[in-house]
N, C-alpha and C positions, 0 to 999 in steps of 0.2 A: 350326258356332259362331262360326266366324270368316270371313265369307265376303268376297271383295274384289268383289264384285257380286251383286245380287239380282233377280230375276224374279219379278213377281206374273202366274201365270198364271190367267184368268179377272178379270182386272182390271176394276173398274165404276165407273161414276162416279152410281150409285144408292145413296144414304146407306142403310146397315142392310144391306147386301149383304155378303157375307164379304170381296169382292173391293175392294170401296170401304174397308172398315175396316182390312185387312191395307193399303192404301195411306195409310192417314191414319197409321197408327200407325209407319211408315216415311218419314215425311215428313221426319223430321230425320235421317235414318239418314248416318253418315258414308262410305259408299259409294256407287255409282250403283245406282239402282233403276229398272227399266224394268217397263212395264207391258206386258203380252200380251193383246190383242184382237183378233179380226177386223175391229172397227170402231174401229182405230188412230188414226184421224183426232179423235177426240175428245178433250177436254180433261182428261185424268188428271192433268195436274200435274208429271208427269214424263215423260221419254222413251218413246214407245209404239210397240209393233210388231205386226202380224196374226200372228207365230209367232214361237216360240223361235229357229227357223232364220234368221227376218229379222233379229235382233238384230246389229249391228255389233261387237260385242265378246263376249270369253267371257262366259260366265254361271256362277256357281260354284255359286249357290241359288236354286232355284225353289219357289215356295210356290205349291201346288195350291187354287186356290180354286175347282172345279168340281165338279160333281155324280158320285154315285158310277158311274154311266152314260157319263159321258165320261172317266173315268180312265185306263183302259189306254190310250186313245188319247194321253192329255197324257204321261203315262209313257214311252211307247215316243219321243214328239216329244222329249222331254226326252233321254232317253238320246242320241237321235240327234244332239242338237245338244250334247252333250257335258259337259252340265250332271253336274255331281259329288256335288251332295246335293239330296234332296228334303223337302219338309214337306206332307203330305199330309192336311189338316185335316179333310175331310169325313167323315159317316158312312156306317152301310151295308156293312159290311166284317164282319170277324169276330164281332163283336157282333150283328150283326143274324142270325146263323143259319148253315146249311150253304152256302146261295148266296153270302152276304156273305164266307164263309171262303175259298172257291174265287176268288172275284174277288181277294181278298187275296194270296193265293197267286200268283196269276197277277202281281200287280203286283210281288210279292218277288221272283219268277223274272226278271221283266224287269231288275229293279236289279241282282241278284246278277249275272246274265249279262254286264252292263256296268259293272261295279264302281261302282255310284250307291248312296250312303249314304240311308237311307229313315228319317225320324222321323214316326211315325204308322201307320196313319191314326186317324182319329177321336182327334186332338190339339188342344189351345190354342194350340200353338206354343211359343215360347221368348222370353227377355229376356235381353240382356248388358247392363244399365243404363251400366255402365262404358265400354262400347264404343259408346255410344248407339243399341244395335241390338234393336229391340221386334219380332220377328217372330210376332206373335201378332194377331188380330183382335178381342181384348178391350180396348175402349177404354182402361181404366182401367190397363192394364198400362203404359202411358206415364209414370204416376205413381212407379213404382217408383224408388229411388233405389239408386246404389252402393254396393256394399259388399263383404264378404268372405264372406258367407254363401251357398252352391251349394245349390238345390234341386231335387231329381228326384223327380217324383212320377208314380205310373201315373194318377192323373187330373189332369185339366186344371184342374178346379175345385178339389183339394185344393192342386194346385199355388199357385194364386193366393190361394187362402185361407191357405197359408203363408206366402206373400210378403207379403201385407199385414199379417197378425199379426205378422212379423217386422219389418217397419218399424215398427208401432205400438211394439215392444219395442225400437226404437232401432236395429235392426240393417239395414244396408243388403245389398244383393244382387247376387254375381257372375254368378250364373246361376239362372234358374228355367226349368225345363223341363218339361211334360207328355208322357209317353209313348205315351199312349193305349193303343193295342193293342199297340204294341212289335212292330210284325211283323217289325222288322229291328234298329232300336237298341233294346238293352235296357240297364236299369240299370247291368249291367256295364260295358257301353261306356262309359256316362257317367262311371262313377268312374274307369274308367281315365284319360277325358281329364282331370277333377278333378285327378287325383293331380300332375300335373304343370302344373297350371292355378295360375300366381302368384298370382292375383285371389282365388282361391279358400283360404279358411283352414277351415273347417268344412263336413261335408257333410251334408245330411240326406236321408233316403229315404222315400218313401210307398211301400207294396209292397201291391199288390192279388192278384198272382200271379207264379210267379216259373218259368220254363221251363227254364233250366240253372242250377239251384241249385249246382252245385259251381263253375262258372265266377263266380257272383254271389261265392260263400264266398271263393274267392281272391281277387276283385277288393276286396273289402273287406278282408281281412287283410292285403294289400301295400300298402293306403293307411293302414291304422290307424296303424301307426308313425309316419306323418309328420303326418296330418291326422286329427281326430277324426270318427268317422262315427256320426251318430245314425238311428234306424230306426223306423219306426209301420208295422207289418204290420196289413192289415184281411184281415177273413174268416175268421169262425171255423167254417164248415160242413165237417164232414168228410165227404171222398169216399166215396162208398157203397162203390165197391170196395175200401176200407181197412177196412171196419168186419168182417173175419173173425173176430176172436179180441178177447180183451181189448185186448191190445195196438193192436192198430188201432183200436178203437172210442176209446182214449186218444189217438191222433195226429191229431189235426185239422190241416189245413193250415196255419193260422196259428200253432199250437203248433211245428211242424217249423221255420217259417220262423222265428220268434222266436229258436227254441234255435241256429238255423246261424248266424244273424246276431251273436247274443251269443256264441258259439264263436269268431267271426272278429273278435272283439274291439271290435264296435260295441256303442254305448247303445242298449237297446231299451227303448220307453215305450209307453204305452198310450193317449194321446191327443194332440192338437195341441198343447194348453197345456203338457202336459209337454215335448213336443219342441220347443217353442220356449224354454222355460226353459233346457233341457238344451242348445240351442245356445247361447244367452246365455252361460251359464255357461263352456263350452269354448271359447268364441270368445275370451275373456280370459286366460285360464290353464289348463293341465293340471295334475293332481297327479303327484306322482313314482311310478313304477310299483312296485305293491306287491300281493301277495298279498291281503291284509287291510290296506287303509288305516283310519289312525285318524282320528277327527274330535273335534275338541274344539269346544264350544258355550258361548258367553259371551250372557248375554242381560242386559236391563234390565229384564224383567218375566218373572215366573214362569209365566204362564200360557201365552205363546206358546213358552217354552222346552219345556214340557210337550209342547204339539202336535208342535212339530218333533223331538224326542227319540222322542217314542213313533211317528212315522212312520219315521226312522232305524231303530230297533229292527224295526220288522215288515220293512222292506225289508232287515234284515241286515248294515246299517251299524254297525260298532264303535264305541261311544264309549269308550274306553279310562279307566279310573281312572288320573287323574294322578298323576305321582311326588309322595312326601312334599316334598321342597323346594319343589316348584312349588305343591301346597297351603300351604304353611305361609306361603308368601310371599303368596300371593293372599289369604289369611285375615287376615292383617294389614292389608290395604287395605280390607275390607269390615266393615260392620257385624255383631255379634253376633247370630247366628239367621238367616243367609243361608248357602246350599249353596257349597261352595268345591270340590267335586271336579267333576264332568263330568257334566252341564251345570254351569256356573257362575251360578249368579242372583246379580246386583249389587244386588237389591232396587229400585234405581233408578240408573241411570247418573250417573258424575258424572265430573271430570277423571281419575279412575283407570281408566276404561273401559278407554281405549288400552293402559296397561299390563298389565291383566288379562289382555286378548286376547295380549299380547306372551307373557305368562308361561304360558298355556295352551297357545299354539301352539307353544312353545319346547320342550315336553314332546318329548322323544324317540320317544314312539309315536305322535304327533300328525303327519299328512300334510295334514290340509285343516282350516282355522279358519273357524269360522261364526260371526256375532254375529246380534243381532235385537234391536232397541230404536226404541220408538215415536220420533217426530220430535219432539225437544223440545231446539230450540236452547238455551234457558237450562241446561238439565243436560248436554247434551252436544253435542260438536261432531264430529261423525261422521268429518269426513273428517281432521281432527287426530289423533282416535283411531286411526283405520287407517293413517294417516301413521308413527305412533311404531310401530305393531306391526309393520310393515313396513319399519321401519330395520335390523332384526336379525332377522325372522323370513323366510325364502325359501319361504314356501308359498303356495297360493292360499287366497285371503279371500273367502268370499260375506258381502256381509250385508243383513239384512232389515229392513224398517220400514213403516212406515205414518203417515200425518199428511194434512193439508190439501196437494193437490197442489202448488198454486202454490208452497207453502212447502217442500214435497220435492223439487221440479223442480231446483233447483240442486245441492243436496246428490247428488240423484241423477247429474246430468249430471257433476259433479266426479268423483265415484267411478268413474265408468265411464269416465272420460278417466284414471284411474290404472289402470285394466284390473281393476277390483273390479265383479263381477255384483252389482247391487242387485235385490231381489226386494220385491214391495209385499203380501207376506202369508206367515205362518209356512209355509203347505203350499207355495208357492212358493219358498221358502228351504231347507227339506228337498229339495224335487224337483232342486233346483240342485246342493246337496251330494250327491245319489244320482246323478246325472250323472257328477262328479265322481269319484265311489268308482268308479261302474262302468267309465268308460274307462279308469282305474289299473289296474282289477282285469283288463280285458278285454287290456290291453297285457302284462301280466304272463302271462296265458294264452297269450298268442301266443309269449313267449319258450319256451314248451316245445313249441310245434308240431311243430318237427322232431323231437323226441323221439318224440312220438305217432305220426309219419308212418314212423317207424323200426320202429314194431311190425309184425312178421312175422307172416303168415296160415298159413304153416307147410302141409306137406302133408297133408291130413287125409282118410283112406280114406273114400268117401262113396256113399251111394245114399241118393237122397231117401227118408225112414221114410216107412211107413206104419202109422200109429197111433201112441199114445201109448206104449207099450212101445218099440217101435223108435225113437222121438223121444228116449227116456231113455237108452236103448244108445247112442245116437250122441253124446247129451250126456257120458255116463261116460267115450266116448273121448277127449273134449277137457277131462276134471277135472271135470266138474259131476255130484257124485254124486247117486244117487235110492233110493227105499228098494227091497228086496228083493221080487220079486213074478213072476208068470206069467201068461200067457193060457190061459184056459181054454175049449174049445169044446164041453164037455158037463158036467152037473151031477157026473156021476162024475169028471171032471179036476179038477173045482172041490173036491169033497168030499178029494179026494186033496191038494191042494195046504194045505187046511185043516190036514191033519196035517202038513205038510212045512214050513210057515213058522211062524214066532213070531206067536201072538196076544196083543192083539187086530187084527184085518184089516181093511182098508177095501175093499170091493166094489163094484167099477166097472163099467159098460157099457163093451163093448170096438166097439160099433157103430160102422161109418164114418161119419162126417159129422158125428159129433156133438160141437160144440168146448166148449158148454159144458154139462157134465152134471150139474152140480148142480142147474141151474134145471130140468131135464128129468126131475128123481128118477133118475138115474143113478148117484149114488153113495150108498152106505149104510157108516155108520161102525161100528167098534166089534165087528165080529162074532168071536166066540169059540166056538162050538159048532155042532155040525152041525144043529141047528134054526133057529139065529139065521141061519145060510148060507142054508138053503132059503128062509126068508121074503123075504133077500136078492134070491135068484136068481129068486123069484116077482115081484118087483117090477122088476129088471130085464128080465125077457121082455116085460115090455109096450113094453119100447123097440125089443128085439130078441131072439128066444131065441138060448139057449146062445153067447152072446157078452160073455165074462166077462173081468175083468182083477183080480185077487187082490195085494195087496200089504201088507205089514207096516206097520201105524200108528208113525207119529213121535211122539216126544214132543212138547209143547206149545213155542211159540215164538213169535216176530216174523215174521209173514208178510210177503213182498215180492212185488213182480211184476217181474219181470227179463226182457226181451226185446230183439229187433230187428226191424226192417222195413225195406224196401227202398222209399225213396220214389221216384216216378217224376221228380223233380225234382233230388233232392240224393243219392241214392243211400242207401246202408247207415245208418240211424239207429239208434243205441243208447237205451235206456229202462231207467229203475228209478224204483219209486215205493211207495208202501203198497199191498200187496196184500190176497190173500182176495177173497171174493165182493164186497165193498164198492168194489173198485178204480177203476170206471169212475163210480162216485158221488164220490169223494172226488177223483179226478184229481189227487192230489199225485204229480206226477211229474217227474224232471228228465230231459233229452235231449241227445245230442251226437251229431255225426256220426262215424262211422267213418272211420277208425281210431283208437282210443283207446288209451291206457296206463293203468297203475292210478293214476297220480295223477289223470287226467282222471275215473275211475271212482270215486276216493274225493270228488273235487270234486261230482259228481252227487250223491253221499249227503249231503253237506254243505247242498244247497241245499233236501232235502227240507224241509218244512213241521212234518212229524211228529218231529222229532229227540227230543222225550222218549220217543217209543215205540222210537226205536233205541237210545237209551243204556240201556233197562231200564224199563220202566213196570209198576208194581205187581208187582213180584218176577219179570217175565218175562226173561230173560238179554239182556244187551245184544247189540245185532247184532254179531257179527264183520266190519267192514267190510272189513279186507283179503280175506278169502275172499269176499264178495259182488264186490269190485273184481276178483277173480282170475276170477269167475265171467263177470264183464262183459267183461271181455279178451278171454276165450276165445271168447265169444260174438261179438266184434268180429273177432276171426281167422278164425272160420268163415264169417260173411258173406262176408267179402273172398274166400276161398279157394272159395267154392259161389256161384255166380252163381244156380244154379237155385232157391237158397233165397229164397223172399220172405217169407217171415214166421216168427221164433220168439218163443211165447210161453211163459213159464215162471210160472205163477200157480195156487199159491204157491209160492215159494222159501223153505222152512222154515228160519228162523234160528235157530241153537242156539248155545251157548257157543263154540265153537269149529269147526263146521260149519255149511255151508248144503247143503240136501236138496231136489231139485227133486220137490215132491209132485204136480204134472201139469205137462206140457208138450205143446204143439203145435209143429209144423214143417210148413209148407205151402210148397209150390212156385207157380209162377206160374200154371200151369193152373187151379189153383182159385180 
């Protein structure tokens, strides 16, 4: 990223060719540039040589503009010439199939053997506008302006899309890099570099795939206390090998990446617009660290305020009721009939708007101040109002407005010079506030990370359980209760258990390999007498004769799904969500990387959308959150202690007043 000399291997004098466009991009380079081409006598506009070995000084960075078939020879030549870093632009590697992957691995082997860093292949390169360095074949990259936003994108197209969106949002670029196939340099490498890069103030990531998830998690966790990180993770398709039970089906790759990045303290967004808005807000100011940051909203018009507050509410952002003293003072400044709590509706902004912002923002429960007012210079001087607010309020302010752009532009520039992000819609205003909120919560979560890492796995006597009853026996050994029951290999044994157990009973098939028993007719409820038992056994025999599990039925309650899964990139991942047969349809789940402690587990429960069900819906008992948290931490410890376990699925975990009981459980190993 900071070379002292650059060579373009495959330089060309033909417009449109890769080697020609690279030379054009580098024509204003502050460091020496060399053209490498067997026809070195041509006019390349820079010193030219027939090979890297012929260059009369050392080369730090070589840009390879050669076809895939010529790549190995070019990489070997670069390594032999002492080049320390390569950018491999061309395609035809891992993205092209098995043969391409083999070629990419050969390139990687040469680089590692010679201590050469590699960006790509299949990359659009990178740009460091502040250094005047544009190592990219895309001509328009030379239009990027210098600034403090660092962009790291898996896709070259997304990299440049974000770069120009950022420029349109009046943010300059410190670095814009496309990772491509990321054969050697990955997102974590770039984060480590940017952590100490004084030119970079905010880091945004676009991820399509993660190879070493734990390293990415650590890199983000380490940089977030110093610099905010915003993540856009693409790719919703669940890998087929994961879909072995309810938990596997719920854990698509995108979900795991998002959960891990959020746990590491990053602000996770859903689209490029939200990413740019978040970056712009965090570029100016970060909110103070808090588990539950409060937001005050002051609006010149009620309609936009309602849109903003609805969006914040849906995102779980707290808008606390203002203290009585603050409300009383605000009420004295407003006409009768206006809403004086939070949000504050001024009816129409006037000269008191800044004082109202100051009073609302001065409430101890408020960490972020948001304001929205249409551009009406005769009614409101937004700059003066925010200056008045900031005289005594040391908290981030987000201002939303809209009007004729030639008139808005001056206000926009002055406010941004003051460090105030300006958003040109109610939705963008809400997204900016959500980013500040998420960043503050993420940093608070990181403060507990050491505690979470100290959770001990313990020594658990272990043998990979075979079947549901064995899984429940293992779970009981770590403190997770289950119904009393027995396996029966014959009808006679089943009738004996009918007499020994308390009715009503649940009668299930114990046939091996049947994970979703209900869908296959393998579960019969409410069995109380011999005739009902025989009817149930007749039904189960259609799946497999004389393979029965009888259990005592448990009282009604709220059903959750609780589980763990060993992700190939991130390792053990914990999951909790609304359970039962509709778990996969609802997909109301929260995830964390293991290890977790009880505080993490309680946070996971608080993230679920179905909070009303957890609090006791229509006479159901409230979920005993502490008991669920204990179950999750026990599973976390088990996953860390036993590498042979690939997945644990408890669905449902029946929640009663003070107990949680595993009604169904599956534990599978890697071999399955």
